[in-house]
PDB file of N, CA, C and O in Angstrom:
ATOM      1  N   MET A   1     334.297 114.097 190.227  1.00  0.00           N
ATOM      2  CA  MET A   1     334.864 113.759 189.669  1.00  0.00           C
ATOM      3  C   MET A   1     335.017 112.257 189.862  1.00  0.00           C
ATOM      4  O   MET A   1     334.166 112.273 190.752  1.00  0.00           O
ATOM      5  N   LEU A   2     335.312 111.160 189.812  1.00  0.00           N
ATOM      6  CA  LEU A   2     335.337 109.533 189.214  1.00  0.00           C
ATOM      7  C   LEU A   2     336.571 109.381 190.020  1.00  0.00           C
ATOM      8  O   LEU A   2     337.651 109.967 190.105  1.00  0.00           O
ATOM      9  N   GLU A   3     336.073 108.512 190.496  1.00  0.00           N
ATOM     10  CA  GLU A   3     337.396 108.365 191.532  1.00  0.00           C
ATOM     11  C   GLU A   3     338.516 106.819 191.474  1.00  0.00           C
ATOM     12  O   GLU A   3     339.401 106.400 192.221  1.00  0.00           O
ATOM     13  N   ARG A   4     337.721 106.175 189.791  1.00  0.00           N
ATOM     14  CA  ARG A   4     339.069 106.297 189.113  1.00  0.00           C
ATOM     15  C   ARG A   4     338.996 105.098 187.322  1.00  0.00           C
ATOM     16  O   ARG A   4     338.465 104.086 186.865  1.00  0.00           O
ATOM     17  N   TYR A   5     339.700 105.911 187.062  1.00  0.00           N
ATOM     18  CA  TYR A   5     339.748 105.375 184.703  1.00  0.00           C
ATOM     19  C   TYR A   5     340.358 104.930 184.446  1.00  0.00           C
ATOM     20  O   TYR A   5     340.677 104.120 185.317  1.00  0.00           O
ATOM     21  N   LYS A   6     341.262 104.822 183.106  1.00  0.00           N
ATOM     22  CA  LYS A   6     341.780 104.167 183.122  1.00  0.00           C
ATOM     23  C   LYS A   6     342.929 105.642 182.250  1.00  0.00           C
ATOM     24  O   LYS A   6     342.271 106.226 181.389  1.00  0.00           O
ATOM     25  N   THR A   7     343.741 105.950 182.333  1.00  0.00           N
ATOM     26  CA  THR A   7     344.930 106.563 181.025  1.00  0.00           C
ATOM     27  C   THR A   7     345.949 106.628 181.120  1.00  0.00           C
ATOM     28  O   THR A   7     346.528 106.176 182.108  1.00  0.00           O
ATOM     29  N   LEU A   8     346.648 107.293 179.999  1.00  0.00           N
ATOM     30  CA  LEU A   8     348.449 106.978 179.923  1.00  0.00           C
ATOM     31  C   LEU A   8     348.837 107.300 181.278  1.00  0.00           C
ATOM     32  O   LEU A   8     348.235 107.197 182.347  1.00  0.00           O
ATOM     33  N   ARG A   9     349.514 107.543 181.098  1.00  0.00           N
ATOM     34  CA  ARG A   9     350.558 107.536 182.808  1.00  0.00           C
ATOM     35  C   ARG A   9     351.863 108.416 182.180  1.00  0.00           C
ATOM     36  O   ARG A   9     352.528 109.087 182.969  1.00  0.00           O
ATOM     37  N   GLU A  10     352.226 108.397 180.688  1.00  0.00           N
ATOM     38  CA  GLU A  10     353.535 108.987 180.782  1.00  0.00           C
ATOM     39  C   GLU A  10     353.427 108.979 178.316  1.00  0.00           C
ATOM     40  O   GLU A  10     353.096 108.024 177.613  1.00  0.00           O
ATOM     41  N   PRO A  11     353.712 109.928 178.006  1.00  0.00           N
ATOM     42  CA  PRO A  11     354.229 109.244 176.219  1.00  0.00           C
ATOM     43  C   PRO A  11     354.789 107.814 176.226  1.00  0.00           C
ATOM     44  O   PRO A  11     355.642 107.249 176.911  1.00  0.00           O
ATOM     45  N   GLY A  12     354.123 107.496 175.375  1.00  0.00           N
ATOM     46  CA  GLY A  12     354.546 106.843 174.583  1.00  0.00           C
ATOM     47  C   GLY A  12     354.950 105.978 172.972  1.00  0.00           C
ATOM     48  O   GLY A  12     354.015 106.302 172.240  1.00  0.00           O
ATOM     49  N   VAL A  13     355.804 105.158 172.251  1.00  0.00           N
ATOM     50  CA  VAL A  13     355.616 105.155 171.421  1.00  0.00           C
ATOM     51  C   VAL A  13     356.214 103.243 171.163  1.00  0.00           C
ATOM     52  O   VAL A  13     357.275 102.872 171.666  1.00  0.00           O
ATOM     53  N   LYS A  14     355.356 102.313 170.365  1.00  0.00           N
ATOM     54  CA  LYS A  14     355.709 101.317 169.921  1.00  0.00           C
ATOM     55  C   LYS A  14     355.424 100.915 168.289  1.00  0.00           C
ATOM     56  O   LYS A  14     354.296 100.827 167.804  1.00  0.00           O
ATOM     57  N   GLU A  15     356.853 100.664 167.461  1.00  0.00           N
ATOM     58  CA  GLU A  15     357.194 100.092 166.432  1.00  0.00           C
ATOM     59  C   GLU A  15     357.069  98.847 166.680  1.00  0.00           C
ATOM     60  O   GLU A  15     357.346  98.036 167.564  1.00  0.00           O
ATOM     61  N   ILE A  16     356.439  98.914 165.379  1.00  0.00           N
ATOM     62  CA  ILE A  16     355.546  97.171 164.304  1.00  0.00           C
ATOM     63  C   ILE A  16     356.496  96.861 162.842  1.00  0.00           C
ATOM     64  O   ILE A  16     357.340  97.656 162.427  1.00  0.00           O
ATOM     65  N   VAL A  17     356.241  95.852 162.333  1.00  0.00           N
ATOM     66  CA  VAL A  17     356.789  95.378 160.954  1.00  0.00           C
ATOM     67  C   VAL A  17     355.722  94.144 160.788  1.00  0.00           C
ATOM     68  O   VAL A  17     355.959  93.034 161.265  1.00  0.00           O
ATOM     69  N   ILE A  18     354.405  94.476 159.991  1.00  0.00           N
ATOM     70  CA  ILE A  18     353.190  93.251 159.062  1.00  0.00           C
ATOM     71  C   ILE A  18     353.460  93.263 158.399  1.00  0.00           C
ATOM     72  O   ILE A  18     353.646  94.354 157.858  1.00  0.00           O
ATOM     73  N   ARG A  19     353.810  91.906 157.654  1.00  0.00           N
ATOM     74  CA  ARG A  19     354.211  91.808 156.185  1.00  0.00           C
ATOM     75  C   ARG A  19     354.577  92.871 155.005  1.00  0.00           C
ATOM     76  O   ARG A  19     353.998  93.091 153.941  1.00  0.00           O
ATOM     77  N   LYS A  20     356.047  93.599 155.722  1.00  0.00           N
ATOM     78  CA  LYS A  20     356.666  94.782 155.160  1.00  0.00           C
ATOM     79  C   LYS A  20     356.233  95.969 155.087  1.00  0.00           C
ATOM     80  O   LYS A  20     356.786  96.892 154.489  1.00  0.00           O
ATOM     81  N   SER A  21     354.545  96.044 156.091  1.00  0.00           N
ATOM     82  CA  SER A  21     354.326  97.315 155.623  1.00  0.00           C
ATOM     83  C   SER A  21     354.589  97.570 157.983  1.00  0.00           C
ATOM     84  O   SER A  21     354.255  96.908 158.965  1.00  0.00           O
ATOM     85  N   ARG A  22     355.275  98.775 157.763  1.00  0.00           N
ATOM     86  CA  ARG A  22     355.606  99.642 159.016  1.00  0.00           C
ATOM     87  C   ARG A  22     354.725 100.701 160.234  1.00  0.00           C
ATOM     88  O   ARG A  22     354.724 101.932 160.268  1.00  0.00           O
ATOM     89  N   PHE A  23     354.129  99.886 161.017  1.00  0.00           N
ATOM     90  CA  PHE A  23     353.281 100.189 162.361  1.00  0.00           C
ATOM     91  C   PHE A  23     354.189 101.265 163.181  1.00  0.00           C
ATOM     92  O   PHE A  23     355.221 100.818 163.682  1.00  0.00           O
ATOM     93  N   ILE A  24     353.859 102.801 163.381  1.00  0.00           N
ATOM     94  CA  ILE A  24     353.907 103.167 165.075  1.00  0.00           C
ATOM     95  C   ILE A  24     352.878 104.153 165.656  1.00  0.00           C
ATOM     96  O   ILE A  24     352.066 104.982 165.246  1.00  0.00           O
ATOM     97  N   GLY A  25     353.165 103.825 166.406  1.00  0.00           N
ATOM     98  CA  GLY A  25     351.853 104.174 166.954  1.00  0.00           C
ATOM     99  C   GLY A  25     352.195 105.574 168.172  1.00  0.00           C
ATOM    100  O   GLY A  25     353.350 105.468 168.585  1.00  0.00           O
ATOM    101  N   HIS A  26     351.677 106.422 168.598  1.00  0.00           N
ATOM    102  CA  HIS A  26     352.475 106.995 169.546  1.00  0.00           C
ATOM    103  C   HIS A  26     351.502 107.995 170.180  1.00  0.00           C
ATOM    104  O   HIS A  26     350.715 108.835 169.742  1.00  0.00           O
ATOM    105  N   GLY A  27     351.956 107.471 171.643  1.00  0.00           N
ATOM    106  CA  GLY A  27     350.062 108.081 172.484  1.00  0.00           C
ATOM    107  C   GLY A  27     351.281 109.226 173.490  1.00  0.00           C
ATOM    108  O   GLY A  27     352.502 109.366 173.564  1.00  0.00           O
ATOM    109  N   ARG A  28     350.384 109.676 173.950  1.00  0.00           N
ATOM    110  CA  ARG A  28     350.545 110.424 175.139  1.00  0.00           C
ATOM    111  C   ARG A  28     349.301 110.941 176.595  1.00  0.00           C
ATOM    112  O   ARG A  28     348.154 110.571 176.348  1.00  0.00           O
ATOM    113  N   PRO A  29     349.346 111.158 176.984  1.00  0.00           N
ATOM    114  CA  PRO A  29     348.299 111.897 178.238  1.00  0.00           C
ATOM    115  C   PRO A  29     348.203 113.514 177.828  1.00  0.00           C
ATOM    116  O   PRO A  29     349.260 114.131 177.701  1.00  0.00           O
ATOM    117  N   VAL A  30     346.704 114.317 177.586  1.00  0.00           N
ATOM    118  CA  VAL A  30     346.851 114.820 177.341  1.00  0.00           C
ATOM    119  C   VAL A  30     345.006 115.283 177.931  1.00  0.00           C
ATOM    120  O   VAL A  30     344.113 114.442 178.028  1.00  0.00           O
ATOM    121  N   ALA A  31     344.800 117.110 178.312  1.00  0.00           N
ATOM    122  CA  ALA A  31     344.220 117.466 179.233  1.00  0.00           C
ATOM    123  C   ALA A  31     342.596 117.750 178.456  1.00  0.00           C
ATOM    124  O   ALA A  31     341.492 117.709 178.998  1.00  0.00           O
ATOM    125  N   SER A  32     342.878 117.987 177.275  1.00  0.00           N
ATOM    126  CA  SER A  32     342.122 118.357 176.879  1.00  0.00           C
ATOM    127  C   SER A  32     342.147 118.523 175.030  1.00  0.00           C
ATOM    128  O   SER A  32     343.203 118.681 174.417  1.00  0.00           O
ATOM    129  N   GLU A  33     341.108 118.468 174.515  1.00  0.00           N
ATOM    130  CA  GLU A  33     340.760 118.229 173.228  1.00  0.00           C
ATOM    131  C   GLU A  33     341.549 118.689 171.762  1.00  0.00           C
ATOM    132  O   GLU A  33     341.669 118.137 170.669  1.00  0.00           O
ATOM    133  N   ALA A  34     342.179 120.447 172.530  1.00  0.00           N
ATOM    134  CA  ALA A  34     342.948 121.189 172.061  1.00  0.00           C
ATOM    135  C   ALA A  34     343.991 120.231 171.609  1.00  0.00           C
ATOM    136  O   ALA A  34     344.423 119.861 170.517  1.00  0.00           O
ATOM    137  N   GLU A  35     344.315 119.880 173.275  1.00  0.00           N
ATOM    138  CA  GLU A  35     345.342 118.974 172.759  1.00  0.00           C
ATOM    139  C   GLU A  35     345.513 118.422 172.242  1.00  0.00           C
ATOM    140  O   GLU A  35     345.849 118.822 171.127  1.00  0.00           O
ATOM    141  N   ALA A  36     345.465 116.877 172.497  1.00  0.00           N
ATOM    142  CA  ALA A  36     345.145 115.776 171.747  1.00  0.00           C
ATOM    143  C   ALA A  36     345.251 116.707 170.765  1.00  0.00           C
ATOM    144  O   ALA A  36     346.100 117.480 171.208  1.00  0.00           O
ATOM    145  N   VAL A  37     344.762 117.273 169.252  1.00  0.00           N
ATOM    146  CA  VAL A  37     344.722 117.431 167.645  1.00  0.00           C
ATOM    147  C   VAL A  37     346.296 117.643 167.893  1.00  0.00           C
ATOM    148  O   VAL A  37     347.151 116.869 167.462  1.00  0.00           O
ATOM    149  N   ALA A  38     346.608 119.007 168.782  1.00  0.00           N
ATOM    150  CA  ALA A  38     348.084 119.587 168.723  1.00  0.00           C
ATOM    151  C   ALA A  38     348.268 118.848 168.647  1.00  0.00           C
ATOM    152  O   ALA A  38     348.059 118.575 167.465  1.00  0.00           O
ATOM    153  N   PHE A  39     348.779 117.630 169.379  1.00  0.00           N
ATOM    154  CA  PHE A  39     349.684 116.202 169.009  1.00  0.00           C
ATOM    155  C   PHE A  39     349.438 115.483 167.801  1.00  0.00           C
ATOM    156  O   PHE A  39     350.313 115.010 167.074  1.00  0.00           O
ATOM    157  N   ILE A  40     348.095 115.417 167.606  1.00  0.00           N
ATOM    158  CA  ILE A  40     347.886 114.219 166.200  1.00  0.00           C
ATOM    159  C   ILE A  40     348.935 114.978 165.376  1.00  0.00           C
ATOM    160  O   ILE A  40     349.878 114.333 164.918  1.00  0.00           O
ATOM    161  N   GLU A  41     348.810 116.883 165.052  1.00  0.00           N
ATOM    162  CA  GLU A  41     349.050 117.565 164.299  1.00  0.00           C
ATOM    163  C   GLU A  41     350.330 117.181 164.378  1.00  0.00           C
ATOM    164  O   GLU A  41     350.639 116.219 163.677  1.00  0.00           O
ATOM    165  N   GLU A  42     351.833 118.078 165.586  1.00  0.00           N
ATOM    166  CA  GLU A  42     352.251 116.712 165.778  1.00  0.00           C
ATOM    167  C   GLU A  42     352.998 115.663 164.996  1.00  0.00           C
ATOM    168  O   GLU A  42     353.945 115.876 164.239  1.00  0.00           O
ATOM    169  N   ILE A  43     352.560 114.743 165.220  1.00  0.00           N
ATOM    170  CA  ILE A  43     352.924 113.108 164.879  1.00  0.00           C
ATOM    171  C   ILE A  43     352.734 113.304 163.528  1.00  0.00           C
ATOM    172  O   ILE A  43     353.433 112.622 162.778  1.00  0.00           O
ATOM    173  N   LYS A  44     352.023 114.005 163.091  1.00  0.00           N
ATOM    174  CA  LYS A  44     351.083 114.075 161.218  1.00  0.00           C
ATOM    175  C   LYS A  44     352.657 114.780 160.360  1.00  0.00           C
ATOM    176  O   LYS A  44     353.185 114.342 159.338  1.00  0.00           O
ATOM    177  N   LYS A  45     353.105 116.007 161.234  1.00  0.00           N
ATOM    178  CA  LYS A  45     353.728 116.169 160.780  1.00  0.00           C
ATOM    179  C   LYS A  45     355.074 115.623 160.830  1.00  0.00           C
ATOM    180  O   LYS A  45     355.627 115.367 159.760  1.00  0.00           O
ATOM    181  N   GLN A  46     355.518 115.465 161.641  1.00  0.00           N
ATOM    182  CA  GLN A  46     356.715 114.263 161.794  1.00  0.00           C
ATOM    183  C   GLN A  46     356.880 113.340 161.209  1.00  0.00           C
ATOM    184  O   GLN A  46     358.038 113.181 160.823  1.00  0.00           O
ATOM    185  N   HIS A  47     355.754 112.157 160.795  1.00  0.00           N
ATOM    186  CA  HIS A  47     355.829 111.851 160.044  1.00  0.00           C
ATOM    187  C   HIS A  47     354.951 112.039 158.515  1.00  0.00           C
ATOM    188  O   HIS A  47     354.152 111.175 158.155  1.00  0.00           O
ATOM    189  N   TRP A  48     355.113 112.771 158.031  1.00  0.00           N
ATOM    190  CA  TRP A  48     354.610 113.933 156.374  1.00  0.00           C
ATOM    191  C   TRP A  48     355.234 113.531 155.185  1.00  0.00           C
ATOM    192  O   TRP A  48     355.303 114.168 154.134  1.00  0.00           O
ATOM    193  N   ASN A  49     356.041 111.535 155.645  1.00  0.00           N
ATOM    194  CA  ASN A  49     355.498 110.867 153.864  1.00  0.00           C
ATOM    195  C   ASN A  49     354.837 109.724 154.340  1.00  0.00           C
ATOM    196  O   ASN A  49     354.628 108.867 153.481  1.00  0.00           O
ATOM    197  N   ALA A  50     354.417 109.460 155.582  1.00  0.00           N
ATOM    198  CA  ALA A  50     353.630 108.087 155.381  1.00  0.00           C
ATOM    199  C   ALA A  50     352.801 107.976 154.639  1.00  0.00           C
ATOM    200  O   ALA A  50     352.190 108.946 154.191  1.00  0.00           O
ATOM    201  N   THR A  51     352.658 107.239 154.444  1.00  0.00           N
ATOM    202  CA  THR A  51     350.832 106.437 153.433  1.00  0.00           C
ATOM    203  C   THR A  51     349.690 106.784 154.441  1.00  0.00           C
ATOM    204  O   THR A  51     349.146 107.871 154.252  1.00  0.00           O
ATOM    205  N   HIS A  52     349.249 106.030 155.477  1.00  0.00           N
ATOM    206  CA  HIS A  52     348.788 107.063 156.472  1.00  0.00           C
ATOM    207  C   HIS A  52     348.635 107.186 157.776  1.00  0.00           C
ATOM    208  O   HIS A  52     348.762 106.490 158.783  1.00  0.00           O
ATOM    209  N   ASN A  53     348.240 108.563 157.403  1.00  0.00           N
ATOM    210  CA  ASN A  53     348.391 109.078 160.001  1.00  0.00           C
ATOM    211  C   ASN A  53     346.805 108.271 160.434  1.00  0.00           C
ATOM    212  O   ASN A  53     345.753 108.911 160.420  1.00  0.00           O
ATOM    213  N   CYS A  54     346.844 107.375 160.658  1.00  0.00           N
ATOM    214  CA  CYS A  54     345.764 107.332 161.744  1.00  0.00           C
ATOM    215  C   CYS A  54     345.888 107.773 163.046  1.00  0.00           C
ATOM    216  O   CYS A  54     346.971 107.947 163.606  1.00  0.00           O
ATOM    217  N   SER A  55     344.898 107.942 163.498  1.00  0.00           N
ATOM    218  CA  SER A  55     344.654 108.767 164.870  1.00  0.00           C
ATOM    219  C   SER A  55     343.529 108.151 165.377  1.00  0.00           C
ATOM    220  O   SER A  55     343.161 107.129 164.799  1.00  0.00           O
ATOM    221  N   ALA A  56     342.741 108.642 166.570  1.00  0.00           N
ATOM    222  CA  ALA A  56     341.615 108.710 167.317  1.00  0.00           C
ATOM    223  C   ALA A  56     342.236 108.775 169.140  1.00  0.00           C
ATOM    224  O   ALA A  56     343.274 108.268 169.565  1.00  0.00           O
ATOM    225  N   TYR A  57     341.268 109.511 169.870  1.00  0.00           N
ATOM    226  CA  TYR A  57     341.340 110.541 170.447  1.00  0.00           C
ATOM    227  C   TYR A  57     340.510 110.396 171.571  1.00  0.00           C
ATOM    228  O   TYR A  57     339.461 110.471 170.930  1.00  0.00           O
ATOM    229  N   ILE A  58     339.987 110.194 173.165  1.00  0.00           N
ATOM    230  CA  ILE A  58     338.959 110.282 174.201  1.00  0.00           C
ATOM    231  C   ILE A  58     339.291 110.763 174.555  1.00  0.00           C
ATOM    232  O   ILE A  58     340.518 110.716 174.648  1.00  0.00           O
ATOM    233  N   VAL A  59     338.495 111.833 175.189  1.00  0.00           N
ATOM    234  CA  VAL A  59     339.426 112.474 176.208  1.00  0.00           C
ATOM    235  C   VAL A  59     337.865 113.596 177.343  1.00  0.00           C
ATOM    236  O   VAL A  59     336.962 114.247 176.818  1.00  0.00           O
ATOM    237  N   GLY A  60     338.104 113.419 178.872  1.00  0.00           N
ATOM    238  CA  GLY A  60     336.819 113.627 179.480  1.00  0.00           C
ATOM    239  C   GLY A  60     337.234 113.097 180.477  1.00  0.00           C
ATOM    240  O   GLY A  60     338.316 112.515 180.557  1.00  0.00           O
ATOM    241  N   GLU A  61     336.258 113.258 181.545  1.00  0.00           N
ATOM    242  CA  GLU A  61     336.406 112.432 182.398  1.00  0.00           C
ATOM    243  C   GLU A  61     335.029 111.475 182.109  1.00  0.00           C
ATOM    244  O   GLU A  61     335.203 110.260 182.202  1.00  0.00           O
ATOM    245  N   ARG A  62     333.824 111.909 181.802  1.00  0.00           N
ATOM    246  CA  ARG A  62     333.255 110.874 180.970  1.00  0.00           C
ATOM    247  C   ARG A  62     332.853 110.636 179.482  1.00  0.00           C
ATOM    248  O   ARG A  62     331.771 110.248 179.042  1.00  0.00           O
ATOM    249  N   ASP A  63     334.508 111.113 178.520  1.00  0.00           N
ATOM    250  CA  ASP A  63     334.418 110.487 177.827  1.00  0.00           C
ATOM    251  C   ASP A  63     333.734 111.531 176.755  1.00  0.00           C
ATOM    252  O   ASP A  63     333.277 111.140 175.682  1.00  0.00           O
ATOM    253  N   GLU A  64     333.716 113.241 177.274  1.00  0.00           N
ATOM    254  CA  GLU A  64     333.223 113.656 176.814  1.00  0.00           C
ATOM    255  C   GLU A  64     333.906 114.746 175.218  1.00  0.00           C
ATOM    256  O   GLU A  64     333.702 115.821 174.654  1.00  0.00           O
ATOM    257  N   PHE A  65     334.363 114.103 175.171  1.00  0.00           N
ATOM    258  CA  PHE A  65     335.576 114.254 173.441  1.00  0.00           C
ATOM    259  C   PHE A  65     335.501 113.307 173.027  1.00  0.00           C
ATOM    260  O   PHE A  65     335.920 112.600 173.943  1.00  0.00           O
ATOM    261  N   GLN A  66     335.123 112.346 171.826  1.00  0.00           N
ATOM    262  CA  GLN A  66     336.107 111.085 170.796  1.00  0.00           C
ATOM    263  C   GLN A  66     335.563 111.591 169.029  1.00  0.00           C
ATOM    264  O   GLN A  66     334.611 112.087 168.427  1.00  0.00           O
ATOM    265  N   LYS A  67     337.166 110.952 168.782  1.00  0.00           N
ATOM    266  CA  LYS A  67     337.173 111.192 167.764  1.00  0.00           C
ATOM    267  C   LYS A  67     337.997 110.184 166.753  1.00  0.00           C
ATOM    268  O   LYS A  67     338.892 109.690 167.440  1.00  0.00           O
ATOM    269  N   GLN A  68     338.041 109.878 165.951  1.00  0.00           N
ATOM    270  CA  GLN A  68     338.725 108.691 165.182  1.00  0.00           C
ATOM    271  C   GLN A  68     338.895 108.858 164.289  1.00  0.00           C
ATOM    272  O   GLN A  68     337.984 109.553 163.841  1.00  0.00           O
ATOM    273  N   SER A  69     339.882 108.552 163.303  1.00  0.00           N
ATOM    274  CA  SER A  69     339.955 108.399 161.985  1.00  0.00           C
ATOM    275  C   SER A  69     341.533 107.682 160.754  1.00  0.00           C
ATOM    276  O   SER A  69     342.732 107.933 160.873  1.00  0.00           O
ATOM    277  N   ASP A  70     341.170 107.222 160.208  1.00  0.00           N
ATOM    278  CA  ASP A  70     341.761 106.045 159.713  1.00  0.00           C
ATOM    279  C   ASP A  70     342.087 106.673 158.490  1.00  0.00           C
ATOM    280  O   ASP A  70     342.070 105.799 157.624  1.00  0.00           O
ATOM    281  N   ASP A  71     342.338 107.623 158.072  1.00  0.00           N
ATOM    282  CA  ASP A  71     343.191 108.623 156.154  1.00  0.00           C
ATOM    283  C   ASP A  71     343.329 108.002 155.559  1.00  0.00           C
ATOM    284  O   ASP A  71     344.360 107.871 154.900  1.00  0.00           O
ATOM    285  N   GLY A  72     342.101 107.144 155.493  1.00  0.00           N
ATOM    286  CA  GLY A  72     341.416 106.706 154.055  1.00  0.00           C
ATOM    287  C   GLY A  72     341.899 105.660 153.403  1.00  0.00           C
ATOM    288  O   GLY A  72     341.964 105.401 152.201  1.00  0.00           O
ATOM    289  N   GLU A  73     342.492 104.644 155.110  1.00  0.00           N
ATOM    290  CA  GLU A  73     343.340 103.233 154.844  1.00  0.00           C
ATOM    291  C   GLU A  73     341.999 102.213 155.175  1.00  0.00           C
ATOM    292  O   GLU A  73     341.093 102.128 156.003  1.00  0.00           O
ATOM    293  N   PRO A  74     342.677 101.246 153.522  1.00  0.00           N
ATOM    294  CA  PRO A  74     341.398 100.231 153.388  1.00  0.00           C
ATOM    295  C   PRO A  74     341.182  99.546 153.626  1.00  0.00           C
ATOM    296  O   PRO A  74     341.953  98.735 154.138  1.00  0.00           O
ATOM    297  N   SER A  75     339.632  99.311 153.378  1.00  0.00           N
ATOM    298  CA  SER A  75     340.056  97.849 154.709  1.00  0.00           C
ATOM    299  C   SER A  75     339.768  96.586 154.522  1.00  0.00           C
ATOM    300  O   SER A  75     338.995  95.964 153.793  1.00  0.00           O
ATOM    301  N   GLY A  76     341.138  96.132 155.941  1.00  0.00           N
ATOM    302  CA  GLY A  76     340.054  93.995 155.332  1.00  0.00           C
ATOM    303  C   GLY A  76     341.872  94.538 156.430  1.00  0.00           C
ATOM    304  O   GLY A  76     342.597  93.659 156.896  1.00  0.00           O
TER     305      GLY A  76
END
């Protein structure tokens, strides 16, 4: 087991508005990839009318499981 690593201590939410666009970030510590996927689905249901639901996770002692999605967000 690793002696030190960075992770979230507790769930959190942060909202900002940039040029009339509203961005809401949700984070929560998880113990498995399945838990991460379930959390993302929970947030997508909560914000079902959002234009984009971007997501990402890294799970595992050595970052074994990683995934991100920009949900079709335009570049730039």
